[in-house]
N, C-alpha and C positions, 0 to 999 in steps of 0.2 A: 142397470139391469136387475130386475127382481130375481128372487130365488127360482120362481117358476120359469121365468124366461131363460135363466141360465141353464136349468136342467133340460129344457126343451131344445136348446141349441147345442147341447153337449156333443152329439154325434157329428154335427157339421164342424164344430171347432176342432175336435180331436182328429177327424179325418183330414182336415186342412193342415193340421199340425204334422201329420205323417209325411206330407209332401215336402217339408222343410228338412234341411240337413244340418248336422253338427250343432254348433252353438246356437244358431238361429232357431232350431227346433227346441233346444233346451230352454231358451229364453221364453218362447211362446208357451211351452208346456208348464213352465214355472208360473207364468201369469195365470194360467187356467187353474192350477192347483192352489195358488194363493186365494183366488176367488172362491174355490171350493171349500177351503178351510173357513172362510168367513161365513159361509152358509152351513157349515157342519156336514158336508157331503163328500169329504175327502176320500173315504174308502170307496164310495160309489163311483167316483170319477176314475180312481185308480183301476177299478175292475173293468169299467167300460173301455179305458185306454188299452188295457191288455187284450181285450176281445178284438178291438179294431186293429191293433198291430198284428194279431194272429190272423185275422180275416184278410188283411192285405199283404201278409207275408213280409212285414218289415220288422226291424229290431225294436225291442222295448224302448219306450220313451222314458227319458230321465229328466228330472229337474236339475237346475244348476246346483252344484254342491254349496253348502254354507261354509264360509271361511271360519277357521278358528279365530277367536278374538285376537286381533293384532294391535300391538302398541305402535305408536308412531316410531318410524325408524330413527335411530340415534345417530348423531354425527360421528364421523370417523375420528380416531385419535390423531391429534396433530403431530405425527411422528417427525415431520420435517422441520418442526420448530426446535427440536432438541439439538444439543451439541453433536457433532459428527460421530464421535466414537459411540456415544450412547444410542444414537439413532441406528447406526450400522449394527450394533450388537443386538438391540431389541428386534430389529427386522430379521437378522440371521437366526436368532434363537427361536423366534416364532415360526419361521419357515422350517427350521429343523424339527421342532416338536409338532409342526402342522396344526397350529392354532392361530386364531385371529390376533392381530396386533393388540387389540384391546384386552386380551387375556394376559399379556405380559406387561402392559403399561404400568399398572399399580405395583406389581411385585418388584419391578426394576426400581421405581421411585422409592419403594419401601426399603430395599436393600441399601440404596445410597443414603437414605435418611438414617438407617441403623449405623452406618459407618461414620457419619459426621455429627450426630446428635451430641450435644454437650460440649462441642468444640468451638462453637460460635453462636451468636444470635444475630438476627437480621433486624435492622432498625426501620421502623415505620417512617417513610420519607416526609410525612406531615406532622409528626409528633415525636416525643421521646420514647414512646413505647417500643419494646423489642419483642421478637418472637423467637422461640427455640426452633430447632430444625428437625424435630421428629414428626411423624405422620401416623395416622390411623387410616387403614384402607380395607375395603371389603369388595371382593370380586364374586359375582353370582354366576354360576354355570352349572349345567346339568351333569349327571354322571357320564363318564366316558369322554370328558373334554380335556383330559390330560393336564389337570390342574397341578398334580405333583411334579410332573416333568418340567413344566415351565417355571415353577418356583425353584426347583433344583438348579435350573440353568443359570439363574441369577445369584442364588445363595451359595453355590458351590465354592467360590473363592473365599467367602467368609468362613465357611466350615473348614476349609483347608488351612487358612491362616490360623484359626483357633487350634487346630490339631498340631501344627508346627510349633506354635508358641508354647503350648503345654508340654510338648516333647522336649523342647530346648530347655525349659525351666523345671523339668521334673525333679532334679536333685534339690534345688532351692525350695520348691514347694514341699517336698517330703521332709526336708530339714526343718522348715517352719512348723509343720504339723507335729513333728517329734518334739521340738522345743516347747510348743504350746501344751502338749500333753504332759510333759515332765513338770512344767511350772504349775499347771493345774493340779497335779497330784501332790506337789509340795504344798500348795495352798490348802488343799483339802486336809492334808495331814496336820498342817499348822492349826487349822480351825478345830479339828477334832481334839487336839491337845491343848486348846485354849491359848495358843501362842499368837496373840493378835498382831503384834508387830511383824512377825514373820509372814503372816498371811497378807498384811498390808504391803510388805516388800515384794511379795510374789505378784500382787496386783500391779505394782509399779513396773516390775520387770516384764510382765505380760504386755502392758500398754506400750512399752518402749520397743518391743520387737518390730522389725520391719515386716510388714504383712506380705506374704507370698502365697497367693491362692491361685487355683486353676482359673484360667480365663474362660468365661462363659458369656458368649455374645448373644445367644438365642436360645429360647426355650419354647416348648409347646405344651398346651393343656395344663397351664399352671394355675394353682389356686391362688387367691389373693395373698395368703400368708406365705406360701412358698415363693411367689414372685417378689414380695417385699424382702424376703431373706436373700434372694439372689441379687436383687438390686443393691442391697447393702454390701454384698461381697464383690460387686463389680462396678465400683465407682458410680453407683446409682444410675447406670445406663444399661438398658436391656432391650432385646427384641423378642417379639412373639411373631415370627414369620413362619406360617404353617399353611399347608395345602388343605387343611380342614378347618373347622370352626368350633372345635370342642370347647374352647374357652367361653363361648356363649352359654353352653350348658353349665359350665362351672359357675359362671356369674349368675345364672338363673337359679342356682341352688341345688344342683344335682347331688352334691355331697353334703349339703347343709339343710336338708329337709325344706327346700324352697326359700330359705332365708338368703336374700341377696346382699352381698358385701362387695361393693365395687369401688370403694374410696381410692385404693391404690391405682386402679385403672383410670379413674377420673382425674386424679391429681397429677399422675405421671404424664398426662397429655400436655399440661402447661408448666410443669416443673414446680408445683406447690409442695410445701412441706407436708409430710404425712407420717402418722404414727399407727402402728399395728400392735394391738395387745394380743399376746399369745398365752393360752392356758398353760400354766405351770412352767412357763419359760419367760426369758427377759423380753421386754418391750422393744420392738424394732422402730427406730426413728430415722426417717429419710428427710434430708434437708431440701434437696431440689431434684427429685427423681425424674428421669425422662424415659419414656417407653415408646418404641415404634411397633405398631401392630400391622400385620399384613395377613388377612384371613381370606380363605376361599370357601365358599359355601354353596350348597345346592338350593334350588329355588324353594323347596318346601321348608327347609331349615331356615332359610332367609325370612320366609313369611312368619314363622314362629318368633324369630328374633325381632322383626319389625313391629310385631303386634304385642311385644312384651312391654307392659305399662311402666315397669321399673326402668327399662332401658331408655324409653322415650321421655318419661317424666323427669329423669335426672339429667337429661341432656347427653347421655352416653352415645347413643346412635348418631346424634347430630354432629359428633366430632369426626365422622368418617367421610372419606372420599369413596365413591362407589364406581363400579364398572359392570356392565352387562354385555359381555362379548357375544358376538354371533357364534353359531355352532359350525364346526367343521366335520361333524359326524356324517359319514356317507360320502364325503368329498375328498378324503385323504388318498394320497398316492402310496403305492407299495414301496417305492424307493423315495426316501426323504433326503433332503440336502444336509450337509454338514457345516458346522461353524468352522471357519478356517482356523488353523493353529495360530496364525498371526493375530487374528481378531480376538481369539480366546486369551492369548497372552497379554494383549493390550488392555483388555477389560480386567483381567486378574491384576495387572500392575496398577490400574486405577484404584481398584478396591483396596489393595494393600497400602497404597499411598494414603488413601483416606483413613484407613484403620490406624496407621502409625502416627497420624497427626496427634500432637499431644493435647491433653486436657490442661487448661491453664486456670489458675485461680482468678486472674483478671481476664475473663473470657473475651475473646475477640468479638468486636462489633462490626458487622458488615453494613456499610452505609451505601445509599443509592446516589448515583450522580443525577444531574438535573434531567437528563433524558429519561432515565428510569422513573424518576419522580413524576414526570409528566404523564407517562403511560399508567402508572399506578393510580394517579388521581382520576384519570378517565375511567379506570376499572372500578374504583370506589364509587364514583357517581353512577355508573351502570348498575351496581349492586343496590344502591339506595333506591333507584328507580324501580328495580325488579321486585323490591320488597314492599312497595306501596300497593294499595288496593288495585286489583286488576293486573298486577305484575306477575311475571312467571314464578317468582319465589314467594308470593304472598302467603301461601298456606304453609310455608316451611321457613318462617322468619328466623327461627333459632339457628337452623343450619346456615341460612344466608348471612347471619351476623358473624359467623365464624369463617366465612369464605374468604374474606380479604386477607385474614391472617394466614389461611392456608396458601393463598397465592404468594405471600411473602416468604413463607417457609420453603415452598417449591423453588422460588427464585434463589434463596440462599443456598439450597442444596446444589442447584445447577451452577451457581457462581463458584462454589468450592471445587466442583468437578472440573470446571474450565481452567481454574488457576492453581489448583492443588495447594502445595505448601506456601505459595505466595499470595493466597487469597486475601489475607488481612492487609496487604499493602495496596490493594486495588479496589476501587469502588464498583459496586454492582451497576452494570451499564444498561442502556436501553434495549439491546438485543436480548440480554438475559431476562429482563423484565417482560418483554414481549413473548418470549418463550414460555415463561411461567404463566402469564395471563392467558395464553392460548390453551394451555393445559387446564387452567382453572375454568375457562369458558366452556371447554369440552365437558368438564365434570359437572357443570350445572344441570345439563340435560340428564345425565346419569342419576343425579340426586333427585330430580323431579320424579323419575321413574321409581327410584328406590323408596322414597318417602310417601309416594302416592299409593304404594302397594302393587303397582302394575308389573313389577319384576317377578312376581311369583307365578308358578305354574304347577298345578297338581300332577301327581304321578299318572293319573288316567289320561289326561290331555297329552302328556309327554309320550306315553306309550302309544296313544292313538296316532300321533304324528309320526312316530317311528314306523308303525305298521303301514301307514299311508305311503311313507317314503319307500318302503320295500315293495308295496304293490305297484308303485310307479316304475320302479326298477324292473319288476317282472313283466309289466306291460300286458298282462293277460286279462281278458274280460271276465273270466270265471276261474277261481282258485279254491282249493279245499282248505279247510281249517288246518289240517295237518301240514299243508305246504307253508302256511303262514308260520306255524310253530317251528318248522325247520329253518326258516329265514330269520325269525326273531327269537333267538335262543335265550334271551333274558327273560322271556315270559313263558310260563308253562301252565297247562290245564286251565283252571278257572280264572287265572290271571289275565287271560285273553278276553273274558266276557265283557268287562266294563269298557275297555277301549274299543272293542268291536261294536258294542251298543252305541257308543258315542259317535263312531264313524257312520253308523246307520242313521242316527239322529241328524247328523250333518249332511246326509244324502250322498255320502261318498260311496257307500256300499248298500247292498241288500242281502240279508242273511236268509238262506232257505235251508230247511231241514231236508235231508236225503233219507230215503227209506233204506233200512238195513236188510241184508240178506240173511235168512235164517234167524238165529237168535242174537245176532250181533247188534251192537248199539247203533242208533241212528247217528248220522254225521251231519256236518254243516258244509254247504257250498256258499261261497262268497261271490256274489255278482258285483263287479266293479263299475262304477259310473264312468263312462268313457270320457266325460268332461273332467274327471279327476286324474286321468292318466297323462 
């Protein structure tokens, strides 16, 4: 159909369109408008359509709304592959906080890793290589998704154990501090008086003191230097389990004028020796540091992180497991369920049991039995296939190369949780291997979204979706701007402009100015596409 033929048939096409109802009318009107855009007569067609609707006394015709860009749905977390206690507690905690299971999955694994890191290694069933049991995880979720609450639900027994330990050992800790201070003063006095042998004796006495320091299992927002110092003071084991992601800003150089120093974070993932030089202070040397990181971040901050060339270029971000949980905003109940006291107690007992497991010089090695080895070999071959040209992990080979090791780490963590203080007498079996592989397979799709950049969402899109959700709840064909403001209290004044413009561009609404009475300011009325309600 030529442009002339199209314009000549407009009246007939639009009149016929008014005889249709609901979605059938919207589909036909969308076809007409798409053709109009190709010919550059969109405004003319819209005007004629309004005249015809007014002539026949029928409601305004609407096109089908455009969807927001949607990523492919992600697979659900394989919660039923986990040991019973962990499965039950994860489910109960997420129901209590009213978040998706995927919101709690990585925080739970991270807390478990924090408890067992440095107490064993897991052996590759096909070689002599071993892996430590720490993890780096990152969960991406919008504001209002209760990130802090779900992290607290899993970390609380760790915090409580640390508090009780420090309280019980307060006298010993204070006595050690006092002795250190006295010996250091004696040393300084000896040096000032030129008494070299006395200063040397003070050094020997100081080195022979039994170290008694406060237990610190977890920190947040640590600089590389402060983290190295805390690792040195805590058997070279530390956690950064936080409901925010300020550590990314620190690593990006927020305190160092953009200079990135991430060696301690890189090397503490695999237990490599690390040295930190400090200005005007002694050098910190770590022999085999291990760090578990569990961070929660918002989509915009995640996009800044994922696009940081330093993080990507040095392989930092490729060390992480990722999660993109669905939202529960607008779907929560007034009354939430509670975690039973029995379940809380059992989970707390597990955490304490893991925390009191001793660090050994001859670190325990977790070996796989034949069944576990079979399933791990299958998973290894799956990863090799996925990393080849055309495979799902082709564009993220560096992350894929670390994935088998992450599966082994998860298996080792679950193995210790199942057998607790007897774990070193039992081989890792096929059921534990299958559980870990199920989690690892789930994490592949999460990583594809993370490293492709699909997981980010700007604030305008997020606000537009929230407004649309409220409009659907209201169910009214016309609302005022002030009514939207009263329903969406996080946005005020001009903050509504961009998301409303986006909704109009997506054909969910039409914005019309209203005349003011007297000298008052003109207002806005929002007409809502019935196909969006």
